[in-house]
N, CA, C and O of each residue as an XYZ file, in Angstrom:
496
protein
N      64.583    100.473     95.810
C      64.153    101.700     95.186
C      65.370    102.479     94.725
O      65.662    103.566     95.223
N      66.058    101.910     93.784
C      67.311    102.480     93.305
C      67.094    103.754     92.497
O      67.863    104.708     92.616
N      66.065    103.767     91.689
C      65.798    104.936     90.849
C      64.417    105.493     91.181
O      63.425    104.764     91.182
N      64.371    106.755     91.453
C      63.084    107.412     91.652
C      62.461    107.700     90.300
O      63.166    107.931     89.318
N      61.141    107.685     90.252
C      60.453    108.030     89.019
C      60.657    109.499     88.682
O      60.988    110.310     89.546
N      60.456    109.823     87.422
C      60.645    111.192     86.957
C      59.726    112.164     87.686
O      60.159    113.245     88.086
N      58.475    111.791     87.860
C      57.527    112.669     88.552
C      57.914    112.847     90.021
O      57.755    113.934     90.575
N      58.419    111.790     90.651
C      58.840    111.877     92.046
C      60.037    112.804     92.184
O      60.077    113.635     93.091
N      61.015    112.669     91.288
C      62.182    113.557     91.308
C      61.759    115.005     91.102
O      62.220    115.910     91.797
N      60.879    115.203     90.140
C      60.401    116.552     89.841
C      59.713    117.148     91.062
O      59.965    118.297     91.424
N      58.847    116.367     91.693
C      58.135    116.832     92.879
C      59.079    117.163     94.026
O      58.910    118.184     94.694
N      60.075    116.307     94.262
C      61.045    116.564     95.327
C      61.865    117.820     95.047
O      62.126    118.609     95.955
N      62.268    118.005     93.801
C      63.031    119.201     93.445
C      62.206    120.470     93.619
O      62.729    121.499     94.048
N      60.931    120.400     93.290
C      60.065    121.569     93.482
C      59.911    121.874     94.969
O      59.971    123.035     95.373
N      59.712    120.842     95.783
C      59.577    121.034     97.235
C      60.861    121.627     97.808
O      60.816    122.595     98.567
N      62.005    121.047     97.446
C      63.295    121.567     97.930
C      63.485    123.007     97.445
O      63.984    123.855     98.186
N      63.090    123.275     96.217
C      63.202    124.626     95.667
C      62.403    125.639     96.472
O      62.899    126.727     96.765
N      61.177    125.295     96.830
C      60.356    126.234     97.593
C      60.840    126.391     99.035
O      60.763    127.483     99.599
N      61.336    125.309     99.633
C      61.917    125.420    100.977
C      63.141    126.329    100.930
O      63.319    127.197    101.785
N      63.973    126.118     99.928
C      65.166    126.942     99.758
C      64.790    128.398     99.489
O      65.444    129.312     99.993
N      63.751    128.615     98.707
C      63.286    129.974     98.437
C      62.822    130.646     99.725
O      63.138    131.809     99.974
N      62.073    129.912    100.540
C      61.603    130.470    101.820
C      62.787    130.841    102.712
O      62.779    131.889    103.356
N      63.803    129.977    102.746
C      64.992    130.286    103.547
C      65.747    131.484    102.978
O      66.267    132.308    103.731
N      65.807    131.581    101.658
C      66.461    132.724    101.031
C      65.744    134.027    101.332
O      66.382    135.048    101.590
N      64.417    133.994    101.298
C      63.637    135.184    101.628
C      63.825    135.537    103.103
O      63.963    136.710    103.450
N      63.831    134.534    103.961
C      64.075    134.786    105.389
C      65.463    135.387    105.588
O      65.653    136.222    106.472
N      66.431    134.972    104.776
C      67.788    135.485    104.883
C      67.906    136.960    104.558
O      68.885    137.605    104.934
N      66.912    137.502    103.858
C      66.925    138.933    103.562
C      66.804    139.740    104.850
O      67.407    140.806    104.976
N      66.028    139.235    105.805
C      65.794    139.983    107.046
C      66.531    139.416    108.256
O      66.696    140.114    109.257
N      66.973    138.173    108.182
C      67.687    137.557    109.309
C      69.187    137.615    109.059
O      69.661    137.084    108.054
N      69.935    138.240    109.938
C      71.361    138.470    109.678
C      72.220    137.213    109.605
O      73.245    137.233    108.925
N      71.856    136.130    110.265
C      72.701    134.934    110.248
C      72.355    133.954    109.132
O      73.055    132.960    108.936
N      71.296    134.228    108.414
C      70.866    133.314    107.360
C      71.222    133.914    105.999
O      70.745    134.998    105.662
N      72.054    133.226    105.214
C      72.456    133.779    103.919
C      71.320    133.694    102.899
O      70.515    132.763    102.935
N      71.261    134.644    102.017
C      70.217    134.671    100.983
C      70.690    134.038     99.685
O      70.023    133.155     99.148
N      71.823    134.475     99.181
C      72.278    134.080     97.848
C      72.392    132.569     97.649
O      71.894    132.063     96.643
N      73.024    131.827     98.557
C      73.134    130.382     98.305
C      71.774    129.689     98.211
O      71.595    128.770     97.412
N      70.834    130.127     99.017
C      69.505    129.511     98.955
C      68.788    129.858     97.655
O      68.080    129.021     97.095
N      68.965    131.072     97.175
C      68.340    131.454     95.909
C      68.980    130.684     94.755
O      68.287    130.277     93.823
N      70.279    130.485     94.811
C      70.953    129.702     93.766
C      70.508    128.244     93.799
O      70.330    127.621     92.753
N      70.329    127.702     95.000
C      69.818    126.332     95.121
C      68.400    126.258     94.556
O      68.054    125.302     93.862
N      67.591    127.258     94.852
C      66.228    127.313     94.320
C      66.252    127.306     92.792
O      65.503    126.566     92.154
N      67.115    128.134     92.217
C      67.211    128.213     90.754
C      67.617    126.872     90.157
O      67.081    126.463     89.127
N      68.555    126.191     90.791
C      69.001    124.887     90.303
C      67.868    123.873     90.362
O      67.639    123.132     89.406
N      67.166    123.843     91.478
C      66.044    122.904     91.624
C      64.950    123.184     90.597
O      64.426    122.266     89.967
N      64.612    124.463     90.437
C      63.562    124.817     89.485
C      63.999    124.569     88.044
O      63.181    124.170     87.215
N      65.263    124.795     87.736
C      65.754    124.562     86.375
C      65.619    123.096     85.992
O      65.403    122.774     84.823
N      65.747    122.209     86.972
C      65.670    120.773     86.695
C      64.269    120.198     86.860
O      64.036    119.025     86.571
N      63.318    121.042     87.334
C      62.002    120.482     87.610
C      60.835    121.266     87.015
O      59.825    120.666     86.647
N      60.948    122.582     86.913
C      59.812    123.380     86.469
C      60.267    124.609     85.681
O      60.701    125.596     86.275
N      60.173    124.558     84.370
C      60.540    125.726     83.567
C      59.733    126.978     83.941
O      60.250    128.094     83.891
N      58.477    126.782     84.311
C      57.629    127.922     84.678
C      58.154    128.611     85.937
O      58.277    129.836     85.953
N      58.468    127.850     86.997
C      58.999    128.430     88.230
C      60.390    129.026     88.003
O      60.721    130.076     88.554
N      61.194    128.350     87.191
C      62.539    128.849     86.906
C      62.467    130.193     86.177
O      63.202    131.124     86.507
N      61.585    130.287     85.191
C      61.409    131.545     84.456
C      60.939    132.648     85.402
O      61.442    133.770     85.342
N      59.980    132.337     86.275
C      59.487    133.317     87.241
C      60.629    133.827     88.119
O      60.750    135.029     88.359
N      61.460    132.906     88.593
C      62.576    133.286     89.456
C      63.587    134.154     88.708
O      64.092    135.132     89.260
N      63.884    133.804     87.460
C      64.821    134.596     86.652
C      64.301    136.001     86.381
O      65.095    136.928     86.223
N      62.995    136.174     86.324
C      62.394    137.474     86.054
C      62.175    138.302     87.319
O      61.814    139.476     87.242
N      62.395    137.685     88.485
C      62.177    138.398     89.748
C      63.169    139.564     89.844
O      64.359    139.380     89.588
N      62.693    140.763     90.211
C      63.585    141.928     90.224
C      64.731    141.843     91.240
O      65.785    142.441     91.023
N      64.546    141.123     92.327
C      65.612    141.012     93.337
C      66.480    139.773     93.156
O      67.698    139.838     93.320
N      65.868    138.661     92.825
C      66.611    137.410     92.754
C      67.158    137.103     91.365
O      68.165    136.405     91.238
N      66.511    137.612     90.330
C      66.942    137.354     88.957
C      68.380    137.756     88.675
O      69.124    136.963     88.099
N      68.805    138.971     89.062
C      70.195    139.365     88.792
C      71.233    138.474     89.479
O      72.300    138.219     88.921
N      70.923    138.004     90.677
C      71.847    137.097     91.384
C      72.051    135.829     90.561
O      73.178    135.376     90.363
N      70.955    135.273     90.093
C      71.005    134.012     89.352
C      71.674    134.213     87.995
O      72.497    133.397     87.581
N      71.323    135.295     87.304
C      71.916    135.549     85.994
C      73.428    135.710     86.079
O      74.154    135.186     85.234
N      73.902    136.417     87.074
C      75.350    136.577     87.260
C      76.000    135.219     87.466
O      77.035    134.922     86.869
N      75.400    134.406     88.303
C      75.950    133.094     88.609
C      75.908    132.181     87.383
O      76.871    131.466     87.105
N      74.800    132.207     86.657
C      74.658    131.333     85.495
C      75.538    131.752     84.327
O      75.851    130.931     83.464
N      75.936    133.001     84.288
C      76.810    133.475     83.214
C      78.277    133.252     83.542
O      79.152    133.973     83.063
N      78.530    132.254     84.355
C      79.875    131.810     84.716
C      80.716    132.844     85.452
O      81.942    132.848     85.344
N      80.060    133.712     86.191
C      80.834    134.606     87.048
C      81.509    133.740     88.112
O      80.868    132.888     88.727
N      82.771    133.959     88.317
C      83.534    133.143     89.265
C      83.785    133.909     90.549
O      84.005    135.120     90.545
N      83.748    133.171     91.646
C      84.080    133.748     92.941
C      85.572    133.594     93.191
O      86.149    132.558     92.859
N      86.202    134.604     93.770
C      87.587    134.417     94.202
C      87.626    133.319     95.278
O      86.700    133.197     96.080
N      88.683    132.541     95.287
C      88.787    131.399     96.192
C      88.601    131.793     97.647
O      87.836    131.149     98.366
N      89.286    132.843     98.096
C      89.169    133.261     99.492
C      87.733    133.662     99.831
O      87.237    133.333    100.908
N      87.072    134.359     98.932
C      85.676    134.751     99.147
C      84.792    133.519     99.248
O      83.933    133.444    100.128
N      84.989    132.562     98.365
C      84.195    131.334     98.390
C      84.372    130.606     99.714
O      83.392    130.139    100.295
N      85.595    130.502    100.195
C      85.841    129.808    101.461
C      85.204    130.540    102.630
O      84.692    129.908    103.554
N      85.229    131.866    102.599
C      84.577    132.639    103.662
C      83.061    132.414    103.646
O      82.436    132.242    104.692
N      82.489    132.418    102.447
C      81.046    132.196    102.319
C      80.682    130.804    102.818
O      79.707    130.635    103.551
N      81.458    129.821    102.424
C      81.198    128.442    102.858
C      81.303    128.329    104.376
O      80.453    127.701    105.008
N      82.315    128.918    104.955
C      82.472    128.889    106.405
C      81.274    129.530    107.094
O      80.743    128.980    108.059
N      80.851    130.682    106.606
C      79.708    131.380    107.185
C      78.445    130.532    107.067
O      77.660    130.455    108.012
N      78.247    129.905    105.928
C      77.059    129.064    105.726
C      77.071    127.885    106.688
O      76.059    127.590    107.323
N      78.209    127.210    106.797
C      78.301    126.064    107.697
C      78.053    126.487    109.139
O      77.346    125.795    109.872
N      78.624    127.609    109.553
C      78.418    128.075    110.924
C      76.965    128.461    111.179
O      76.390    128.086    112.201
N      76.375    129.207    110.257
C      74.999    129.651    110.477
C      74.004    128.495    110.421
O      73.069    128.451    111.220
N      74.190    127.565    109.494
C      73.286    126.428    109.437
C      73.538    125.451    110.590
O      72.609    124.803    111.073
N      74.791    125.349    111.026
C      75.089    124.536    112.209
C      74.407    125.103    113.443
O      73.848    124.354    114.244
N      74.450    126.415    113.601
C      73.766    127.067    114.716
C      72.258    126.853    114.614
O      71.587    126.601    115.615
N      71.738    126.956    113.403
C      70.303    126.723    113.199
C      69.917    125.307    113.610
O      68.876    125.102    114.234
N      70.754    124.330    113.262
C      70.464    122.946    113.640
C      70.464    122.783    115.160
O      69.613    122.091    115.717
N      71.412    123.418    115.814
C      71.463    123.331    117.277
C      70.233    123.964    117.919
O      69.687    123.436    118.888
N      69.810    125.080    117.380
C      68.657    125.766    117.943
C      67.355    125.019    117.679
O      66.469    124.996    118.533
N      67.234    124.413    116.507
C      66.010    123.687    116.169
C      65.976    122.319    116.840
O      64.925    121.878    117.304
N      67.118    121.650    116.892
C      67.278    120.389    117.612
C      66.200    119.345    117.293
O      65.625    118.740    118.198
N      65.938    119.146    116.013
C      65.034    118.077    115.592
C      65.694    117.294    114.461
O      66.552    117.809    113.744
N      65.282    116.067    114.322
C      65.848    115.209    113.281
C      65.621    115.806    111.897
O      66.523    115.788    111.060
N      64.424    116.335    111.648
C      64.118    116.898    110.339
C      64.986    118.112    110.043
O      65.382    118.330    108.898
N      65.281    118.902    111.068
C      66.171    120.055    110.873
C      67.564    119.573    110.489
O      68.184    120.129    109.583
N      68.056    118.547    111.168
C      69.382    118.001    110.855
C      69.433    117.487    109.423
O      70.370    117.787    108.683
N      68.432    116.719    109.039
C      68.413    116.132    107.697
C      68.298    117.219    106.629
O      69.082    117.254    105.681
N      67.316    118.104    106.792
C      67.079    119.142    105.785
C      68.229    120.120    105.651
O      68.685    120.398    104.542
N      68.698    120.640    106.764
C      69.774    121.627    106.715
C      71.103    121.004    106.293
O      71.890    121.638    105.590
N      71.354    119.774    106.715
C      72.590    119.090    106.282
C      72.586    118.888    104.772
O      73.602    119.098    104.108
N      71.451    118.484    104.237
C      71.341    118.301    102.784
C      71.579    119.615    102.056
O      72.295    119.665    101.056
N      70.970    120.678    102.569
C      71.113    121.974    101.916
C      72.543    122.494    101.983
O      73.046    123.054    101.009
N      73.199    122.314    103.123
C      74.562    122.843    103.247
C      75.512    122.108    102.302
O      76.436    122.715    101.763
N      75.298    120.829    102.101
C      76.141    120.073    101.170
C      75.887    120.534     99.733
O      76.834    120.730     98.971
N      74.625    120.709     99.359
C      74.303    121.170     98.005
C      74.834    122.580     97.759
O      75.413    122.857     96.708
N      74.638    123.458     98.719
C      75.097    124.834     98.567
C      76.612    124.889     98.456
O      77.153    125.619     97.625
N      77.297    124.117     99.295
C      78.765    124.085     99.252
C      79.253    123.604     97.895
O      80.187    124.175     97.332
N      78.628    122.558     97.367
C      79.079    122.049     96.066
C      78.819    123.068     94.957
O      79.634    123.207     94.044
N      77.689    123.785     95.026
C      77.416    124.829     94.029
C      78.457    125.928     94.071
O      78.933    126.379     93.029
N      78.812    126.362     95.271
C      79.803    127.441     95.416
C      81.172    126.978     94.922
O      81.868    127.717     94.226
N      81.552    125.764     95.279
C      82.861    125.263     94.857
C      82.954    125.122     93.345
O      84.034    125.280     92.775
N      81.834    124.825     92.687
C      81.843    124.736     91.234
C      82.092    126.088     90.587
O      82.602    126.154     89.469
N      81.742    127.161     91.270
C      81.879    128.506     90.725
C      83.073    129.262     91.296
O      83.110    130.492     91.252
N      84.037    128.538     91.825
C      85.207    129.161     92.428
C      86.364    129.175     91.437
O      86.563    128.220     90.685
N      87.122    130.263     91.445
C      88.299    130.394     90.565
C      89.345    129.367     90.939
O      90.407    129.314     90.319
């Protein structure tokens, strides 16, 4: 199964997008869970899978400005990016320890790698 079908990829991206959105919303109220990286991951997933969901997210009054700033090539200072990455790795690592299930390890590990790569792409 070297190549996933287009519909399968689209479906997986939508699922990952909604999981990431839920984590981003939770991050608004939970101090150890970051919001912005999850919202950016959501935007990326939706941009590649669902124009309707992506448009909805871009029009959202709270999340839209975050995504627009990021998409307009706003760059993070290197030190800030490294601090954000460190915080994300620590908080998601703690989450994995607390959840202590295989699915938590797989899901959170995948997300931390994707989020880290997104941040590094936008670093000065």
